[in-house]
C-alpha positions in Angstrom: -86.0 53.5 -39.3 -88.5 51.9 -41.0 -86.5 48.9 -42.1 -84.7 48.8 -38.4 -88.4 48.2 -37.4 -89.8 46.4 -40.4 -86.6 44.1 -39.2 -87.4 44.1 -35.1 -91.2 42.5 -36.2 -89.3 40.2 -38.4 -90.6 36.5 -36.6 -86.9 35.4 -36.2 -85.9 38.3 -34.8 -86.2 37.3 -31.1 -84.5 34.4 -31.5 -81.8 36.1 -33.1 -81.3 38.7 -30.0 -81.9 35.6 -27.4 -78.4 34.0 -29.4 -76.7 37.6 -29.3 -77.8 37.8 -25.7 -76.4 34.1 -24.7 -73.1 34.6 -27.0 -72.1 38.2 -25.0 -72.5 36.6 -21.8 -71.1 33.6 -22.5 -68.2 35.6 -24.1 -68.0 37.5 -21.2 -68.3 35.0 -18.4 -65.2 33.7 -20.0 -63.2 36.7 -19.4 -64.3 37.6 -16.5 -64.8 34.6 -14.9 -61.5 33.4 -12.9 -59.7 30.2 -14.4 -60.3 27.1 -11.1 -58.0 26.6 -8.2 -54.9 25.7 -10.2 -56.9 24.3 -12.7 -54.0 23.3 -14.2 -51.5 22.0 -11.9 -48.6 22.3 -14.5 -49.0 26.1 -14.8 -49.5 26.4 -11.1 -46.1 25.0 -10.5 -44.2 26.4 -13.6 -43.7 23.1 -15.1 -45.5 23.7 -18.5 -44.2 19.7 -19.7 -45.9 18.1 -16.7 -49.0 17.5 -18.4 -47.1 16.2 -21.4 -45.4 13.7 -20.0 -48.4 12.8 -17.3 -50.4 12.3 -20.7 -47.5 9.3 -21.7 -47.9 8.3 -18.4 -51.4 8.0 -17.7 -51.2 6.4 -21.6 -49.1 3.6 -20.6 -50.0 2.7 -17.6 -53.8 4.1 -16.7 -55.7 4.4 -20.3 -56.4 0.4 -20.2 -58.8 1.2 -17.0 -59.7 4.6 -17.3 -60.1 4.7 -20.5 -57.4 6.7 -23.3 -59.1 10.1 -22.6 -59.7 9.0 -18.9 -63.6 8.7 -20.0 -63.9 5.6 -17.1 -65.1 2.3 -18.4 -66.2 -1.0 -16.9 -63.1 -1.5 -15.5 -62.6 2.1 -14.4 -63.9 5.1 -12.9 -63.6 8.9 -15.1 -61.2 10.3 -13.8 -62.4 13.7 -15.2 -62.8 16.4 -12.2 -61.6 13.8 -9.5 -58.1 16.4 -9.4 -54.1 15.9 -8.4 -55.4 15.3 -5.3 -57.0 12.0 -5.8 -54.3 11.0 -8.3 -51.6 11.9 -6.0 -53.1 10.1 -3.1 -53.9 7.0 -5.0 -50.5 6.2 -6.7 -48.4 7.4 -4.0 -50.2 4.8 -1.4 -49.4 2.6 -4.2 -53.5 1.6 -3.9 -53.1 2.8 -8.1 -52.2 1.0 -10.5 -54.6 -1.8 -9.0 -52.7 -5.2 -8.9 -56.1 -7.2 -8.3 -59.7 -5.9 -8.7 -62.1 -6.5 -5.1 -63.7 -4.6 -2.9 -61.0 -2.0 -1.9 -58.1 -1.1 -3.3 -55.4 -1.7 -0.5 -52.0 -0.1 0.4 -49.6 -1.4 -1.0 -45.2 -0.4 -2.3 -45.8 1.4 -4.8 -45.0 0.5 -8.9 -41.6 0.3 -10.3 -42.3 4.1 -12.3 -43.7 5.7 -9.3 -41.7 8.5 -7.8 -41.9 12.2 -6.9 -41.7 13.2 -10.2 -44.0 10.8 -12.5 -46.8 11.3 -9.6 -46.6 15.4 -10.5 -46.8 14.8 -13.8 -49.5 12.1 -14.3 -51.6 14.8 -11.5 -51.2 17.0 -13.2 -52.6 15.8 -16.7 -55.9 14.7 -14.6 -56.0 18.3 -13.2 -56.1 19.6 -16.6 -59.2 17.8 -17.6 -61.4 19.3 -15.5 -60.4 20.5 -12.3 -60.6 18.9 -8.8 -59.1 19.5 -5.3 -55.1 20.0 -5.7 -52.4 18.8 -4.0 -52.4 20.4 -0.7 -49.0 22.8 0.4 -46.1 21.5 2.5 -47.9 24.4 5.2 -51.0 23.0 5.1 -50.6 19.5 6.2 -47.8 20.4 8.5 -48.3 18.8 12.2 -46.3 21.2 13.8 -48.9 23.9 13.0 -51.4 22.0 13.9 -53.8 22.1 17.5 -53.3 18.1 19.0 -56.4 19.0 21.4 -58.5 21.0 19.0 -57.6 18.2 16.3 -58.5 15.0 18.5 -61.5 16.9 19.1 -62.2 16.5 15.5 -61.1 13.5 14.9 -63.6 11.8 17.3 -66.3 13.6 16.3 -65.9 12.5 12.2 -63.5 9.6 12.1 -63.5 7.2 15.0 -66.8 5.2 14.1 -64.4 3.8 10.9 -61.1 4.4 11.7 -61.3 3.8 15.4 -59.9 6.6 19.0 -55.7 6.1 17.4 -56.4 5.9 13.9 -56.1 1.7 13.7 -59.0 1.0 11.3 -61.9 -1.5 11.1 -63.7 -3.2 9.2 -66.9 -1.8 7.0 -70.0 -3.6 4.8 -69.4 -5.3 2.0 -65.5 -6.5 2.4 -64.6 -2.8 3.0 -62.7 -1.6 5.7 -61.4 2.0 6.8 -57.3 1.3 7.0 -54.8 2.2 9.3 -53.5 5.4 9.5 -50.2 4.3 11.0 -48.3 4.6 7.6 -50.2 7.6 6.0 -48.2 10.7 5.3 -49.6 14.2 6.0 -50.5 14.8 2.7 -51.9 11.7 2.2 -54.1 12.0 5.4 -55.1 16.0 4.0 -55.8 14.5 0.3 -58.0 11.9 1.4 -60.1 14.3 3.1 -61.0 16.1 0.5 -61.4 13.4 -1.9 -62.7 10.8 -0.1 -61.5 7.4 -1.5 -63.4 4.3 -1.1 -65.9 4.6 1.2 -64.7 7.9 2.8 -67.0 10.7 2.7 -65.8 14.2 1.5 -64.5 16.3 3.8 -64.6 19.5 1.9 -63.5 23.2 3.2 -67.1 24.3 3.7 -67.1 20.9 6.1 -63.8 21.0 7.6 -61.7 23.9 6.9 -58.1 23.9 6.1 -56.9 24.8 9.9 -59.1 22.0 11.2 -57.4 19.4 8.5 -54.2 20.7 9.7 -55.3 19.8 13.5 -56.4 16.9 12.6 -53.2 15.9 10.9 -51.5 17.1 13.8 -53.4 14.5 16.3 -53.1 11.6 14.1 -49.4 11.9 13.7 -49.2 12.7 17.6 -50.7 10.1 18.5 -48.3 7.2 17.3 -46.2 8.1 19.9 -48.4 8.0 22.3 -47.6 5.4 25.2 -50.2 2.2 25.8 -51.0 2.6 29.3 -52.0 -0.9 29.9 -48.0 -2.4 28.4 -49.3 -3.8 25.5 -50.9 -2.1 22.6 -52.9 -5.2 21.0 -52.6 -3.3 17.8 -54.5 -1.0 19.4 -57.6 -1.7 18.5 -59.8 -1.7 21.5 -62.1 -4.1 23.8 -62.7 -6.8 21.4 -58.7 -8.0 21.0 -58.6 -7.3 24.8 -61.2 -9.0 25.8 -60.1 -12.1 23.5 -56.5 -12.0 24.7 -58.5 -11.8 28.5 -60.8 -15.0 27.8 -57.9 -16.9 26.2 -55.7 -16.1 28.8 -58.1 -16.6 31.2 -59.7 -19.8 30.4 -56.0 -21.2 29.5 -55.5 -20.9 33.5 -58.3 -22.2 34.3 -57.2 -25.4 32.0 -54.4 -25.6 33.8 -55.4 -25.1 37.3 -57.9 -28.3 36.5 -55.4 -30.6 35.6 -52.8 -29.8 38.0 -55.6 -30.2 40.6 -56.8 -33.7 39.4 -53.0 -34.5 39.5 -52.7 -33.1 42.9 -55.5 -35.8 43.6 -54.0 -38.9 41.4 -50.9 -38.7 44.1 -53.1 -38.9 47.0 -55.0 -41.7 46.2 -51.7 -43.6 45.0 
C-alpha cells in the first residue's frame, strides 16, 4: 500500500494517468464509433477489389495533377475527403481528366478509358482515402418519385440566380459560369448539390434534405419537356436574347421601311 501511495506521489504519475486515460478513450472510440457512411465504397458495394483497381487508374490518369497519394499539387487540389460522389460527377461528365487548365472545367465527352466500371473503381479508391459524400442510390435520384411543384419552389429559391429559371445556365464572375443542366443526369444533379463543384455552393442534407433534392431533380428533368409559350425558345436564356432579337428585328424592319419609302419617292420624281 505504501508503495502504491508513493507511486501516486511521483512527479510523473499525473502524466502517466493522463496518457492512460487518453489511450483508453481512443481505444473505446475506435471500437464504439460507427464507420463513416459507406467510408469504403468498395466494401459497401461488395467489390473488395475496386479500391486496388481504382488506385491503378488514379496513378495512371490522375496522379500527375493530384499527386501520387491524392495529396494535391500546384496543378490540382487534394482529393482526400472529397468523396466518391465528387469523382463520379467530375469523371462521368467529362470534366475530368482536365484537358486544358482554365477558370472552369467544361462538360465534354468522357475519356476513352471511362466507363461505368472504371468510374466506380476510381470513386471507391478516393472514398477510401478519407470518406466524403457517396454516390446516391437510384431511388434517391428517381424523378418519378419526386414532387415537381415542390422542386420548382426549391429551385427558384436556391438556384435560379445562377442557373436561370429553367436550368439554362448563366455567366458568373472571373470567367466562370453556371452550366446548363440540359445534359446532366439525375445522379449528376444530386452529386453536384452535395459536392459543390466549381463555383457552386454545397447543399448538404441539413440545408436541402434528400427528399427535397429528389423533388428538385424532378423539376429540372420535367422542365426540359415543357413547351415554349412564346414559340421559339431562343435558348431559354430569358429577356436578354428576347430583347436582342426584338431589337435586331425592329431595326431591320425600320431600315427596310426607310429604303422602301426612299425608293418610292425617287420613282415619283422621275
